[in-house]
ZAMARGU-4260 file (C-alpha; in steps of 0.2 Angstrom, whole numbers, plus 5000, padded with zeros to 4 digits):
<rodrens>
0) 5809/6371/4841 | 5806/6354/4832 | 5794/6356/4818 | 5787/6337/4816 | 5770/6335/4824
5) 5759/6320/4830 | 5741/6324/4830 | 5730/6314/4841 | 5712/6317/4838 | 5697/6311/4849
10) 5678/6314/4852 | 5673/6322/4869 | 5687/6316/4881 | 5704/6307/4883 | 5711/6301/4899
15) 5729/6297/4902 | 5728/6284/4916 | 5742/6277/4928 | 5732/6260/4925 | 5737/6259/4906
20) 5751/6247/4902 | 5761/6261/4897 | 5771/6276/4901 | 5770/6293/4893 | 5787/6300/4887
25) 5787/6315/4874 | 5804/6315/4866 | 5812/6329/4856 | 5805/6323/4839 | 5791/6336/4838
30) 5776/6342/4845 | 5762/6332/4852 | 5744/6341/4849 | 5729/6336/4860 | 5715/6342/4851
35) 5697/6338/4846 | 5689/6338/4828 | 5671/6334/4835 | 5667/6343/4850 | 5668/6360/4856
40) 5668/6355/4874 | 5681/6340/4873 | 5693/6337/4889 | 5709/6331/4892 | 5711/6322/4910
45) 5728/6319/4917 | 5729/6304/4927 | 5748/6298/4924 | 5766/6305/4924 | 5770/6312/4908
50) 5787/6318/4903 | 5793/6331/4890 | 5810/6330/4884 | 5822/6344/4878 | 5815/6354/4862
55) 5798/6345/4864 | 5781/6353/4865 | 5766/6345/4872 | 5752/6358/4864 | 5735/6357/4873
60) 5720/6362/4862 | 5705/6355/4871 | 5693/6368/4879 | 5697/6361/4896 | 5711/6351/4905
65) 5708/6342/4922 | 5722/6338/4934 | 5718/6323/4943 | 5735/6315/4948 | 5753/6314/4939
70) 5764/6328/4934 | 5768/6335/4918 | 5786/6337/4920 | 5796/6346/4906 | 5815/6347/4903
75) 5823/6363/4910 | 5839/6371/4903 | 5841/6381/4888 | 5833/6369/4876 | 5819/6366/4887
80) 5804/6357/4884 | 5787/6363/4888 | 5767/6362/4888 | 5758/6375/4878 | 5739/6379/4879
85) 5728/6385/4864 | 5721/6402/4866 | 5704/6395/4872 | 5710/6382/4883 | 5709/6382/4902
90) 5712/6369/4916 | 5705/6364/4933 | 5710/6355/4948 | 5729/6357/4948 | 5735/6355/4966
95) 5753/6350/4974 | 5751/6332/4968 | 5747/6336/4949 | 5753/6351/4940 | 5767/6357/4926
100) 5784/6355/4934 | 5793/6366/4920 | 5789/6378/4907 | 5770/6382/4901 | 5768/6393/4887
105) 5752/6404/4885 | 5744/6409/4869 | 5728/6417/4877 | 5724/6434/4871 | 5717/6440/4888
110) 5721/6431/4905 | 5729/6415/4909 | 5734/6407/4925 | 5750/6396/4923 | 5747/6379/4932
115) 5765/6377/4937 | 5775/6371/4951 | 5791/6364/4957 | 5797/6351/4970 | 5780/6345/4973
120) 5774/6363/4976 | 5760/6372/4965 | 5762/6391/4964 | 5753/6398/4950 | 5756/6415/4941
125) 5743/6425/4932 | 5745/6435/4915 | 5735/6448/4909 | 5741/6454/4892 | 5739/6471/4884
130) 5739/6470/4865 | 5746/6452/4865 | 5758/6448/4850 | 5768/6433/4854 | 5767/6419/4867
135) 5774/6420/4885 | 5785/6406/4893 | 5785/6404/4913 | 5791/6391/4925 | 5792/6390/4944
140) 5809/6388/4954 | 5807/6383/4971 | 5825/6388/4975 | 5835/6404/4978 | 5839/6416/4963
145) 5858/6416/4960 | 5857/6435/4963 | 5847/6443/4978 | 5854/6461/4975 | 5840/6474/4977
150) 5836/6492/4973 | 5833/6505/4985 | 5816/6502/4993 | 5817/6483/4993 | 5822/6476/5011
155) 5822/6459/5006 | 5821/6447/4992 | 5812/6430/4994 | 5826/6416/4994 | 5813/6403/4993
160) 5806/6403/4974 | 5806/6414/4958 | 5796/6413/4942 | 5807/6413/4926 | 5799/6423/4912
165) 5802/6424/4894 | 5789/6436/4886 | 5789/6452/4877 | 5770/6460/4878 | 5765/6472/4890
170) 5755/6463/4904 | 5747/6464/4921 | 5755/6450/4932 | 5747/6442/4948 | 5759/6431/4959
175) 5751/6418/4972 | 5758/6412/4987 | 5754/6397/4999 | 5759/6390/5017 | 5776/6385/5008
180) 5780/6402/5003 | 5785/6406/5020 | 5778/6424/5018 | 5778/6426/5037 | 5796/6425/5037
185) 5798/6437/5022 | 5787/6450/5029 | 5791/6448/5048 | 5771/6445/5049 | 5767/6461/5039
190) 5757/6458/5024 | 5757/6476/5020 | 5774/6475/5015 | 5774/6461/5004 | 5778/6467/4985
195) 5783/6461/4968 | 5800/6463/4960 | 5807/6459/4943 | 5824/6454/4940 | 5832/6465/4925
200) 5849/6455/4923 | 5858/6465/4936 | 5846/6467/4951 | 5829/6466/4958 | 5817/6480/4954
205) 5801/6486/4962 | 5785/6483/4952 | 5771/6494/4960 | 5758/6481/4967 | 5744/6478/4979
210) 5738/6464/4988 | 5721/6456/4981 | 5707/6451/4992 | 5707/6434/4985 | 5719/6421/4978
215) 5714/6420/4960 | 5721/6401/4961 | 5709/6396/4974 | 5698/6410/4978 | 5703/6409/4996
220) 5705/6426/5007 | 5723/6434/5005 | 5732/6430/5023 | 5750/6426/5027 | 5746/6408/5023
225) 5740/6410/5005 | 5735/6425/4993 | 5739/6434/4978 | 5747/6451/4974 | 5745/6461/4957
230) 5753/6474/4948 | 5745/6491/4948 | 5750/6494/4930 | 5756/6483/4915 | 5775/6479/4916
235) 5784/6476/4899 | 5790/6459/4902 | 5805/6458/4891 | 5812/6470/4904 | 5814/6456/4916
240) 5820/6439/4917 | 5812/6433/4933 | 5799/6437/4946 | 5797/6436/4964 | 5789/6443/4981
245) 5799/6455/4992 | 5797/6464/5008 | 5796/6481/5004 | 5804/6495/5016 | 5794/6500/5030
250) 5793/6519/5028 | 5808/6528/5024 | 5813/6538/5008 | 5813/6523/4997 | 5809/6527/4979
255) 5794/6518/4971 | 5792/6519/4953 | 5775/6518/4944 | 5776/6505/4930 | 5763/6513/4920
260) 5749/6528/4918 | 5735/6532/4907 | 5736/6551/4902 | 5718/6552/4895 | 5712/6567/4906
265) 5699/6557/4917 | 5709/6563/4933 | 5714/6546/4937 | 5732/6540/4934 | 5735/6554/4921
270) 5754/6557/4926 | 5769/6546/4928 | 5770/6544/4948 | 5786/6541/4958 | 5785/6539/4976
275) 5796/6548/4987 | 5804/6557/4973 | 5801/6573/4981 | 5815/6568/4994 | 5829/6570/4979
280) 5828/6588/4973 | 5843/6585/4964 | 5836/6569/4953 | 5840/6569/4934 | 5827/6558/4926
285) 5827/6552/4908 | 5815/6543/4897 | 5819/6534/4881 | 5808/6526/4867 | 5814/6510/4858
290) 5826/6519/4847 | 5834/6527/4862 | 5829/6545/4858 | 5824/6556/4874 | 5806/6559/4874
295) 5807/6566/4892 | 5819/6573/4903 | 5818/6581/4921 | 5834/6590/4929 | 5835/6596/4946
300) 5820/6585/4953 | 5803/6580/4947 | 5786/6586/4953 | 5776/6569/4946 | 5769/6580/4933
305) 5774/6571/4917 | 5758/6568/4907 | 5765/6557/4892 | 5769/6573/4881 | 5784/6572/4869
310) 5797/6584/4876 | 5801/6593/4859 | 5784/6597/4852 | 5770/6595/4865 | 5763/6581/4855
315) 5757/6566/4865 | 5768/6551/4863 | 5761/6534/4856 | 5754/6520/4867 | 5768/6509/4872
320) 5783/6506/4882 | 5797/6517/4886 | 5814/6515/4895 | 5819/6526/4910 | 5835/6530/4919
325) 5836/6539/4936 | 5850/6546/4944 | 5842/6552/4962 | 5858/6563/4968 | 5862/6571/4951
330) 5881/6566/4953 | 5881/6555/4936 | 5877/6538/4944 | 5861/6528/4937 | 5852/6523/4952
335) 5836/6516/4945 | 5831/6510/4928 | 5816/6500/4920 | 5802/6502/4909 | 5785/6511/4910
340) 5770/6508/4900 | 5759/6522/4893 | 5741/6517/4888 | 5725/6527/4885
</rodrens>
């Protein structure tokens, strides 16, 4: 990323209007920072198109950004431009006519909704991080991913859209949809079959999730026309390069691996749960830490009873992310892999 910065300071607000006698283009000379030295309640209002060139960053440090009209369009590709929001910055009024088309970076220490869209369609994603240590970049692509191969338990991957993700911290994720998302076609009009999947570089993996009562973007009730779905547990963002919505298998023996558990002895989510694993009595399961050391192993089946104890010495594993591989038939072929997060 460039190191030069242009600082624009102001009082209570700044309005970028399409009635001005200039257009706004941010080239890759550095970072433009919208901030305020005078007010804790400063606002940035977007009223015109702004283009962020390759390698450039539009950093917003005002308390609130209001989208009125016009797009913030950031260059895509390996050296993408981006719009970044400071830890306490929020936004409002983003819609199909005014949002960020390109990568948005969050610095928030808790929950942040990304005002992102593509091809004139806004479809935000919300991230709730656990022990944040770095930024997260996300963009929306309103097109089919190049690979729609999926693991057992996923009936169909959406070929309409996907979110590209660049991050490392564990986090809860919430994905939204709207009338343009064609969720009725994806789920065959059965919203209970809707799920989240993450792309790990080779195929789409199930992320345990549940449909929310309302959409975090506009608080409308979740229906086939619009809504939101949230992961049940934190996921390890570094394990995926993309996220999307899928249709889950209707019954059958599909295996659904929980993405996390909290072995704190309260009787709720104390063990690592793998749905339908009882249908595979020869399953071989191995869990590794970051240094590729085996911390848990189950041969000839798994009884959903692992409570996060280190396999060699009865000591509880530290909170964090762990990789797993699952051979369902015990035939030496890896059928499932991914990350789980332990938190107490």
